[in-house]
C-alpha positions, 0 to 999 in steps of 0.5 A, a space after each residue: 851765727 844765722 843772718 838775722 835782723 838784730 835791730 828793730 826800729 819803728 817808722 816815725 809814724 808809728 811812734 806812740 801818740 799816747 802814754 799808757 796809764 795802768 792805774 785805769 786798768 788795775 784791779 786794785 787801784 793804788 791807795 791814795 797818797 795822804 796829805 801830811 797835815 790834814 791826813 786826808 787823801 791827796 787831791 791834785 790841787 794839793 800838789 799845785 804849789 810843787 808841780 806843774 798843774 797838768 802833772 798833778 792831774 796826771 798823778 791822780 788820774 785813775 780813770 783814763 787809760 790813754 793820755 795824749 802826748 803833746 805834739 811839741 813833746 812828740 816832735 822832740 821824741 822823734 830826735 831819738 825815738 824809736 829806740 832800737 829793740 835788739 836781739 842779744 845773739 852774742 849774750 845768748 851764745 856766751 850763756 849757751 842758753 836756749 832763751 831768746 834775749 832782747 833788750 830795748 836800747 834806751 842808751 841812744 837818747 841824747 843824754 844816754 838814758 831813758 830819763 829824757 822820756 819824762 824830762 821833756 814832757 815835765 819841762 814842756 808842761 812847766 813852760 806851758 804854764 808860764 813857769 820859769 824855773 825848775 828844781 830837781 834832785 839826781 843820784 847818778 846824774 842821769 835824771 839831772 842831765 836829762 832835765 838840764 837838756 829838756 829845760 834848755 830845749 824849752 827855755 827854763 832855768 834849772 837847779 839840780 841837787 846831786 847826791 854828794 857821793 855821786 857828785 864826787 864819784 861822777 864828775 862828768 855827769 856834773 859837767 854835762 848838767 853844767 854844759 846844758 846850763 844847770 846850776 848843780 849843788 852837792 847834797 846835803 848842802 848849806 843852801 837849804 834848811 833841810 840840808 843844814 839840819 842834816 849836816 848839823 846832825 851828821 857833818 860827814 853824811 854822803 847824801 841820799 836821794 831822799 835828802 836831795 829831794 828835800 832840798 829841791 822841794 824846799 828851793 822850789 817852794 821858796 823861789 818865785 815862779 818855780 816848780 819841782 820836777 821828779 825823775 822817778 817814783 811818782 805815777 806821772 813819771 812812770 806814765 811818760 816812760 811807758 813809751 818804752 814798752 809801747 814801742 817794744 810791743 810793736 817791735 816784738 811783733 816785728 820780731 815775731 815773738 812775745 816776752 815770757 819775762 820782762 826785766 828792768 832795774 829798779 830804783 823808784 820805778 819809772 824805768 821798770 814801769 816804762 817797759 813793764 806796764 804796757 805788757 802788764 795790761 795784757 796780764 791784767 786784762 787778757 790773762 797773759 802769763 808773762 812774768 815781770 821782774 824788778 832787779 834792785 841792789 842788795 844794799 837797798 832792797 825795798 821791794 825784797 825786804 822792805 815793808 808796805 806802809 805809808 812813808 815820806 818820799 823824802 828825808 825831811 818830810 816835805 812830800 805827801 805820805 805815800 803807800 809804798 814798800 820802803 826801808 824808811 825815809 831816813 834810810 842811809 844807803 851804802 855808797 854803791 856806784 848804781 847811784 840811781 838805785 839808792 832810793 829808800 822806797 818804791 812808787 805807789 803803782 809798783 808797790 800795789 802791783 807787787 802786793 797783788 802778785 802781778 810782779 816779783 823782785 830780786 836783789 842783786 849784789 854789786 859785784 854780780 852786777 858788774 860781772 854781768 855788765 862786763 859780760 854784756 860789754 864783751 858780747 854786745 859791745 855796749 858798756 852799760 850803766 851800773 843801774 842797767 847792769 842789775 837788769 842784765 844780771 837778772 836776765 842772765 840768771 833767768 837765761 841760765 835757768 832756761 839752760 838747765 831746763 831746756 826751755 826756750 823762753 823769750 826774755 826782754 829787758 830794758 837797757 836804761 842807759 850806757 856807762 860811758 861816764 861811769 868808767 871810774 866805777 869800772 876802774 874800781 871793779 877791774 882793780 878789785 876795789 869794789 865790794 858787796 854791801 849787805 843789810 842785816 834784818 836787825 838794821 832794817 827792822 830798827 830803821 822801820 821801827 823808827 819810822 813807825 814812831 813818827 806816825 
């Protein structure tokens, strides 16, 4: 191997001072969320009972391309940013590919994932408004862990509804949240009306992100001086995550290259938007030919097989109606180990960009994702989160295409988190106990037909 620098780190003074708001530069702006009661386009003030006011303003902002990062948040970012950009020489060699593969390593944050990039500003804005309590949902536990830490930093109380199957599969994520002082409840639960209704209809239901969102919103609305926070899907969350791509831009310059392909796993869109949107602005504004690929699980394929329509962001119908690619808000996903990707819909920005052809999506089978995760561990020494392994699988597929054609493309993917607390999943994979899940067209069509009837 040539003696080259593999890791690119920005000096502290080059950590971004602004987030990038891609909505301002989009040719076709996302369609407006709809108030479920009035059926009118949503205004920022309609969201004030649920979210901190500054987050509501960021959510509907389609004019300002750059949003200043509060200095208090930026100071906390400095604890772990910039995260490294790494040339994956080991993976390249194993694949015998002419492609140059780089990954942005978000697993080095205090909680082991990219989620802290939005948890810190959300907690900060709540604290600045005088809010004392926050609620949220979490799937795999990455977002719950990040928010639990961020609320401890800014002196807030935190209640987390964790999807029941993940609560059982990933007990150490629950322990992390509790270590930071959060109250963690498996969802669906008997502590909310939404949870009771779902358990009454299906006593053995193992939960979904849509259900957990319903419970968290209900608790926020019924608790004095409390607001709800979200770890993905919404536009203000993707906004905060763009610090990933903004850093990666500067680091790719340090490496003397520019990505031909940008890849990230996809649950609701914050991780994908975080690394993709800063590069995508050059495709929109300057005509760059970069491809953007979202890698989702084959068992929850909203981008590849869902329908673009207005749908609720949660199962009980507490959220606004969002224009998005969806499998239907009552979709019950398979119990895959990539719990952070088991969400029925896609964020409105990503949905519009996919609709307009600025990006593409692929679905990855569970066993293929673990195959890719293990190869990455063997070659780069990092055990990736099951979610991130979907991006690695998509990267490997693209690198092997380069091997076939002889093209020396530059591929950048986001390693959104490590898998050191997901070892029960790897145990099951290594013992041959994991299986692939697939959905028939009939199942998808039937579920979407039921959603259409609700409108």
